[in-house]
DRENRO-913588 format. One line per field, with one value per residue (C-alpha): x, y, z; residue number from 1. Coordinates in nm, 2 decimals. Each point is the difference from the previous one (the first is absolute). Example, Ala and Ser with C-alpha at 12.3 -4.5 7.8 and 13.67 -1.06 7.14 Angstrom:
2
xx = c(1.23_0.14) $
yy = c(-0.45_0.34) $
zz = c(0.78_-0.07) $
i = c(1_2) $
***
This chain:
452
xx = c(-0.29_-0.11_0.23_0.03_0.20_0.20_0.11_0.26_-0.05_0.09_0.30_0.06_0.21_0.22_0.18_-0.29_0.01_-0.36_-0.25_-0.25_0.10_0.28_-0.29_-0.24_0.26_-0.18_0.17_-0.20_-0.25_-0.10_0.16_0.26_-0.16_-0.30_0.21_0.10_-0.37_-0.10_0.24_-0.15_-0.35_0.14_0.14_-0.33_0.09_-0.32_0.17_0.21_0.12_0.19_0.21_0.07_0.17_0.13_-0.23_-0.29_-0.32_0.10_0.10_-0.34_-0.22_0.18_-0.03_-0.36_-0.10_0.20_-0.14_0.27_0.02_0.24_0.26_0.16_0.40_0.00_0.37_0.24_0.20_0.08_-0.15_-0.08_-0.13_-0.24_-0.08_-0.13_-0.27_-0.16_0.08_-0.19_-0.33_0.04_-0.10_0.27_-0.10_0.08_0.28_0.14_0.18_0.18_0.02_0.16_-0.19_0.28_0.10_-0.28_0.10_0.01_-0.19_-0.30_0.15_0.31_-0.15_-0.25_0.31_0.14_-0.36_-0.02_0.34_-0.12_-0.11_0.03_0.24_0.27_0.04_-0.07_0.29_0.00_0.37_0.20_0.35_0.14_0.35_0.05_-0.16_0.20_-0.23_-0.25_-0.04_0.19_-0.17_0.28_-0.08_0.15_-0.07_-0.22_-0.24_-0.05_0.17_-0.01_0.03_0.29_-0.07_0.26_0.21_0.03_0.12_0.39_0.12_-0.13_-0.33_0.01_0.10_-0.39_-0.19_-0.35_-0.17_-0.32_-0.27_-0.21_-0.33_-0.08_-0.32_-0.05_-0.22_-0.19_0.05_0.35_0.04_-0.13_0.19_0.32_-0.09_-0.02_0.35_0.16_0.20_0.13_0.38_0.19_0.15_-0.34_-0.19_-0.28_-0.21_0.12_-0.27_0.34_0.08_-0.29_0.23_0.29_-0.34_-0.09_0.26_0.09_-0.34_0.07_-0.19_0.09_0.03_-0.13_0.09_-0.14_0.23_-0.12_0.13_-0.01_0.11_-0.21_-0.29_0.16_0.14_-0.12_-0.07_0.16_0.04_-0.10_0.30_-0.17_-0.33_0.07_0.25_-0.35_-0.22_0.23_-0.01_-0.34_-0.09_0.25_-0.18_-0.33_0.16_0.16_-0.37_-0.16_0.33_-0.08_-0.40_0.07_-0.05_0.28_0.19_0.22_0.23_-0.07_0.18_-0.26_-0.30_-0.21_-0.29_-0.14_-0.28_-0.11_0.02_-0.13_0.12_-0.10_0.23_0.12_-0.04_0.27_0.11_0.26_0.20_-0.04_-0.36_-0.14_-0.26_-0.22_-0.29_-0.17_0.07_-0.11_0.14_-0.17_0.21_0.18_0.00_0.25_0.10_0.21_0.29_-0.08_-0.36_-0.15_-0.29_-0.17_-0.30_-0.12_-0.08_0.13_-0.13_0.19_0.14_-0.01_0.25_0.09_0.27_0.25_-0.06_-0.35_-0.20_-0.25_-0.14_-0.32_-0.10_-0.12_0.10_-0.10_0.14_0.16_0.00_0.27_0.11_0.21_0.30_-0.05_-0.37_-0.13_-0.27_-0.14_-0.20_-0.35_0.10_-0.14_0.17_-0.19_0.14_0.17_-0.05_0.33_0.15_0.23_0.24_-0.05_-0.36_-0.10_-0.32_-0.18_-0.28_-0.09_-0.11_0.13_-0.20_0.12_0.21_-0.03_0.30_0.12_0.35_0.11_-0.03_-0.29_-0.19_-0.26_-0.13_-0.33_-0.13_-0.14_0.13_-0.15_0.13_0.15_0.01_0.29_0.11_0.17_0.30_-0.04_-0.32_-0.09_-0.28_-0.05_-0.13_0.01_-0.21_0.23_-0.18_-0.14_0.08_-0.21_-0.02_0.02_-0.12_0.11_-0.17_0.12_0.13_0.03_0.27_0.17_0.17_0.31_0.01_-0.37_-0.13_-0.28_-0.15_-0.14_-0.26_-0.03_-0.08_0.14_-0.24_0.09_0.17_-0.02_0.29_0.10_0.19_0.35_0.03_-0.35_-0.15_-0.24_-0.23_-0.32_-0.05_0.03_-0.25_0.11_0.14_0.05_0.30_-0.01_0.21_0.03_0.23_-0.04_0.00_0.40_0.07_0.30_0.13_0.19_0.27_0.06_0.34_0.13_0.16_0.32_0.27_0.09) $
yy = c(2.04_-0.32_-0.25_-0.33_-0.24_-0.30_-0.19_-0.29_-0.27_-0.34_-0.07_-0.32_0.17_-0.30_0.23_0.01_-0.38_-0.05_-0.17_0.31_0.28_0.28_0.26_-0.16_0.02_0.27_0.34_0.18_-0.26_0.02_-0.17_0.22_-0.02_0.14_0.34_0.02_-0.05_0.29_0.19_0.00_0.02_0.28_0.21_-0.04_-0.32_-0.05_-0.31_-0.23_-0.34_-0.26_-0.23_-0.34_-0.33_-0.20_-0.08_0.19_-0.20_0.10_0.33_0.07_-0.14_0.23_0.31_-0.11_0.35_0.19_0.19_-0.13_-0.20_-0.26_-0.09_-0.34_-0.05_-0.34_0.00_0.22_0.16_0.32_0.33_0.17_-0.38_0.07_0.34_-0.10_-0.29_0.34_0.28_-0.09_0.04_0.36_0.31_0.14_0.33_-0.12_0.07_-0.31_-0.04_-0.31_-0.10_-0.32_-0.20_-0.06_0.36_0.12_0.35_0.21_0.31_0.14_0.36_-0.13_-0.18_0.28_0.20_-0.30_-0.02_0.38_0.01_-0.23_0.19_-0.11_-0.31_0.07_-0.20_0.09_-0.21_-0.03_0.02_-0.04_0.13_-0.30_0.00_-0.36_-0.03_-0.35_-0.23_0.26_0.16_0.36_0.29_0.13_0.38_0.25_0.33_-0.06_-0.23_-0.37_-0.20_-0.32_-0.25_-0.24_-0.33_0.01_-0.34_0.17_0.36_0.11_0.16_0.37_-0.13_-0.17_0.26_0.15_0.00_0.11_-0.35_-0.15_-0.12_-0.12_0.20_0.20_0.16_0.05_0.02_-0.30_-0.01_0.06_-0.29_-0.24_0.15_-0.04_-0.38_-0.10_0.09_-0.13_-0.32_-0.25_0.01_0.04_-0.25_-0.10_-0.06_0.22_0.32_0.29_0.29_0.25_-0.07_0.26_0.29_-0.04_-0.04_0.31_0.16_-0.09_0.12_0.32_0.02_0.11_-0.22_0.21_-0.11_0.08_-0.12_-0.12_0.18_-0.36_-0.33_-0.18_0.10_-0.20_-0.28_-0.36_-0.26_-0.32_-0.18_0.01_0.23_0.29_-0.09_0.07_0.32_0.17_-0.12_0.22_0.32_-0.03_0.02_0.22_0.25_-0.06_0.08_0.27_0.14_-0.06_0.16_0.32_0.03_-0.03_-0.38_-0.10_-0.32_-0.19_-0.12_0.09_-0.30_-0.25_0.10_-0.21_0.10_-0.26_0.25_0.33_0.17_0.37_0.12_0.32_0.21_-0.02_-0.40_-0.22_-0.37_-0.21_-0.27_-0.25_0.06_-0.12_0.17_-0.19_0.09_0.37_0.09_0.35_0.13_0.34_0.26_-0.06_-0.42_-0.22_-0.29_-0.23_-0.24_-0.31_0.08_-0.13_0.19_-0.08_0.21_0.15_0.36_0.16_0.34_0.24_-0.03_-0.37_-0.21_-0.40_-0.13_-0.23_-0.29_0.04_-0.10_0.19_-0.10_0.10_0.22_0.34_0.17_0.33_0.25_-0.03_-0.39_-0.20_-0.35_-0.28_-0.06_-0.38_0.09_-0.12_0.18_-0.19_0.13_0.16_0.16_0.35_0.08_0.34_0.33_-0.11_-0.34_-0.24_-0.33_-0.14_-0.30_-0.33_0.11_-0.09_0.18_-0.09_0.15_0.15_0.40_0.10_0.30_0.33_-0.03_-0.38_-0.23_-0.32_-0.02_-0.34_-0.34_-0.03_-0.08_0.22_-0.11_0.09_0.22_0.36_0.14_0.31_0.29_-0.01_-0.33_-0.22_-0.36_-0.22_-0.18_-0.33_0.08_-0.18_0.08_-0.37_0.12_-0.32_-0.30_-0.19_0.07_0.34_0.35_0.19_0.29_0.12_0.35_0.14_0.31_0.35_0.00_-0.40_-0.16_-0.35_-0.18_-0.19_-0.32_0.00_-0.18_0.19_-0.25_0.16_0.12_0.17_0.36_0.13_0.27_0.36_0.05_-0.32_-0.25_-0.32_-0.18_-0.15_-0.35_-0.02_-0.14_0.17_-0.14_0.21_0.39_0.18_0.29_0.33_0.13_-0.38_-0.22_-0.34_-0.29_-0.38_-0.19_-0.34_-0.01_-0.03_-0.30_-0.18_-0.36_-0.12_-0.28_0.13_-0.10_0.14_-0.20_-0.07_-0.03_-0.38) $
zz = c(-3.55_0.12_0.19_-0.02_0.22_-0.02_0.27_-0.03_0.24_-0.18_0.16_0.25_0.28_0.02_0.31_0.21_0.06_-0.04_-0.14_-0.07_-0.31_0.16_-0.06_0.27_0.22_0.28_0.12_0.22_0.03_-0.38_-0.31_-0.14_-0.35_0.21_0.07_-0.36_-0.12_0.24_-0.08_-0.35_0.07_0.17_-0.29_-0.19_-0.23_-0.27_-0.03_0.23_-0.11_0.17_-0.19_0.17_-0.03_0.32_0.24_-0.22_0.13_0.37_-0.10_-0.19_0.26_0.30_-0.20_-0.14_0.17_-0.23_-0.30_-0.25_-0.34_0.04_-0.30_0.00_-0.03_-0.07_-0.06_0.18_-0.28_0.12_0.14_-0.34_-0.12_0.34_-0.09_-0.37_0.16_0.14_-0.23_-0.33_0.21_0.07_-0.19_-0.21_0.12_0.36_0.25_0.09_0.35_0.05_0.36_0.20_0.25_0.23_0.02_0.27_0.15_-0.33_0.07_-0.19_-0.01_-0.11_-0.30_-0.09_-0.09_-0.18_-0.21_-0.07_-0.17_-0.28_-0.33_-0.37_-0.02_0.27_0.26_0.39_0.20_0.39_0.16_0.28_0.15_0.23_0.18_-0.10_-0.36_-0.07_-0.21_-0.09_-0.37_-0.04_-0.13_-0.26_-0.11_-0.25_0.07_0.25_-0.22_0.00_-0.20_0.11_0.29_0.01_0.25_0.25_-0.14_-0.35_0.17_-0.03_0.31_-0.08_-0.06_0.30_0.18_-0.04_0.24_-0.17_-0.05_-0.18_0.22_-0.32_0.12_-0.33_-0.16_-0.38_-0.27_-0.04_-0.41_0.01_0.29_-0.24_-0.27_0.20_0.13_-0.33_-0.05_0.28_-0.05_0.26_-0.14_0.36_0.24_0.19_-0.34_0.13_-0.15_0.26_0.04_0.05_-0.39_-0.04_0.15_-0.30_-0.27_0.10_-0.02_-0.32_-0.12_0.14_0.29_0.29_0.33_0.31_0.32_0.35_0.27_0.37_0.32_0.17_-0.12_0.16_-0.23_-0.28_0.20_-0.09_0.20_-0.05_0.29_0.38_0.16_-0.28_0.11_0.37_-0.06_-0.21_0.22_0.26_-0.20_-0.11_0.44_0.04_-0.25_0.16_0.37_-0.14_-0.14_0.34_0.20_-0.24_0.05_0.40_0.03_0.31_-0.05_0.23_-0.28_-0.37_-0.05_0.13_-0.11_-0.27_-0.22_-0.25_-0.18_0.11_0.35_0.10_0.36_0.13_0.17_0.34_-0.02_0.11_-0.19_0.26_-0.18_-0.26_-0.02_-0.34_-0.19_-0.27_-0.22_0.02_0.37_0.12_0.35_0.13_0.21_0.30_-0.06_0.21_-0.14_0.26_-0.15_-0.25_-0.07_-0.35_-0.11_-0.36_-0.16_0.32_0.11_0.36_0.10_0.17_0.37_-0.04_0.17_-0.13_0.23_-0.12_-0.21_-0.08_-0.33_-0.13_-0.35_-0.17_0.28_0.14_0.29_0.15_0.20_0.31_-0.01_0.15_-0.15_0.11_0.10_-0.20_-0.10_-0.32_-0.16_-0.30_-0.30_0.05_0.35_0.08_0.34_0.10_0.15_0.33_0.00_0.13_-0.09_0.19_-0.01_-0.17_-0.10_-0.36_-0.14_-0.34_-0.19_0.32_0.09_0.37_0.14_0.11_0.31_0.01_0.08_-0.03_0.19_0.03_-0.18_-0.21_-0.34_-0.08_-0.38_-0.15_0.26_0.08_0.32_0.14_0.17_0.32_0.01_0.22_-0.12_0.21_-0.02_-0.21_-0.15_-0.31_-0.27_-0.10_-0.34_-0.23_0.06_-0.24_-0.34_0.07_0.17_0.25_0.14_0.38_0.13_0.31_0.11_0.11_0.37_0.01_0.23_-0.14_0.28_-0.09_-0.12_-0.14_-0.35_-0.17_-0.26_-0.27_-0.11_0.33_0.14_0.33_0.11_0.11_0.32_0.06_0.17_-0.07_0.29_-0.09_-0.12_-0.15_-0.35_-0.11_-0.27_0.06_-0.01_0.35_0.09_0.05_0.33_0.13_0.14_-0.19_0.07_-0.06_0.23_0.18_0.35_0.14_0.17_0.13_0.03_0.22_-0.01_-0.38_-0.10_-0.29_-0.30_0.01_-0.32_-0.07) $
i = c(1_2_3_4_5_6_7_8_9_10_11_12_13_14_15_16_17_18_19_20_21_22_23_24_25_26_27_28_29_30_31_32_33_34_35_36_37_38_39_40_41_42_43_44_45_46_47_48_49_50_51_52_53_54_55_56_57_58_59_60_61_62_63_64_65_66_67_68_69_70_71_72_73_74_75_76_77_78_79_80_81_82_83_84_85_86_87_88_89_90_91_92_93_94_95_96_97_98_99_100_101_102_103_104_105_106_107_108_109_110_111_112_113_114_115_116_117_118_119_120_121_122_123_124_125_126_127_128_129_130_131_132_133_134_135_136_137_138_139_140_141_142_143_144_145_146_147_148_149_150_151_152_153_154_155_156_157_158_159_160_161_162_163_164_165_166_167_168_169_170_171_172_173_174_175_176_177_178_179_180_181_182_183_184_185_186_187_188_189_190_191_192_193_194_195_196_197_198_199_200_201_202_203_204_205_206_207_208_209_210_211_212_213_214_215_216_217_218_219_220_221_222_223_224_225_226_227_228_229_230_231_232_233_234_235_236_237_238_239_240_241_242_243_244_245_246_247_248_249_250_251_252_253_254_255_256_257_258_259_260_261_262_263_264_265_266_267_268_269_270_271_272_273_274_275_276_277_278_279_280_281_282_283_284_285_286_287_288_289_290_291_292_293_294_295_296_297_298_299_300_301_302_303_304_305_306_307_308_309_310_311_312_313_314_315_316_317_318_319_320_321_322_323_324_325_326_327_328_329_330_331_332_333_334_335_336_337_338_339_340_341_342_343_344_345_346_347_348_349_350_351_352_353_354_355_356_357_358_359_360_361_362_363_364_365_366_367_368_369_370_371_372_373_374_375_376_377_378_379_380_381_382_383_384_385_386_387_388_389_390_391_392_393_394_395_396_397_398_399_400_401_402_403_404_405_406_407_408_409_410_411_412_413_414_415_416_417_418_419_420_421_422_423_424_425_426_427_428_429_430_431_432_433_434_435_436_437_438_439_440_441_442_443_444_445_446_447_448_449_450_451_452) $
***
């Protein structure tokens, strides 16, 4: 069986009060339509089509990495009309799965069950039971078999008491789908072509409608406004938090965790409140992450301590290293085993060697720093001349005094010492003390300026 997926993403989403298409609003750091696309790919779909309309150029630009075919719905004439823009491009023997770009949390396992129920010309429909089904189309059954879907506004009091409702997500043989789409009309109050009409057609043709029911309503909840988006964001994040807890990771508060990508954590690690993880982040065992940290596309080895409010991006941190508080580790940085980076230190594209430390108020950019090096407070590598970047090399055992400027390209020798307050523009030899200061003098009778 070959699976083709059609994702409906043509709606404007006016209730989002936004200039961009609704399906581009982000959940967990990626557009909601990307969640749907990723689920389709996880199902092994041989073909994925996205039906677009409002804001199509922006949608295609933002999702240019999708491996999809794009189908334009120039006029918004209903869900059946939207599906028809793509269904004619599907091989007749395929099973077609209809998904919605604003329903991001449907599980692949749920859809696998839904698709597996398709055979011959039957329709496989996803349903859900709601405590308050007001506004939804009710699933009407006779002797357990689905006979129709009745919209809330057309339903009698007896039918309105039914709690099982239609989600709009269905799977069906492609040839039969196209046959049904050609029979659907727009003779209704909205003047639109409804995909749900396929259920009545299937029943009239003597075909069975097989239902799969989700356990949690959020799996099939569409996002129409920012309140719904925020609510589903927390549901999504809570699911990640619960998985981490099961895997032996400590969380100060599962409700105050944000993962916007893929987070892998070893057991006995601990994450404090209000931390954000973006892209692909890997934490080893026994890692301690303080409150308010932001970590993106980085690997942090076992037994590291990341102190509060540190920012780490595209970096590698080896085991037993300490970072922060208030440190910024920028792309291209490699902090080696047992190194230390303290408060208000910024490091970019730099290798900090084993047992080396920069404890306070420094900028280290485009540098290669050896073992057992001490970087004094206020040290700056002057790596940029306004046009080009240059490298600073600090060899093993060097001691850099406070308030030092190292003007790259420059090399500090092994076990060399740089006196505090120096500006170093030339290479220094091994085992030497280097300093550059003007003679100290005092001016008697000097008067400090006063405010006028």
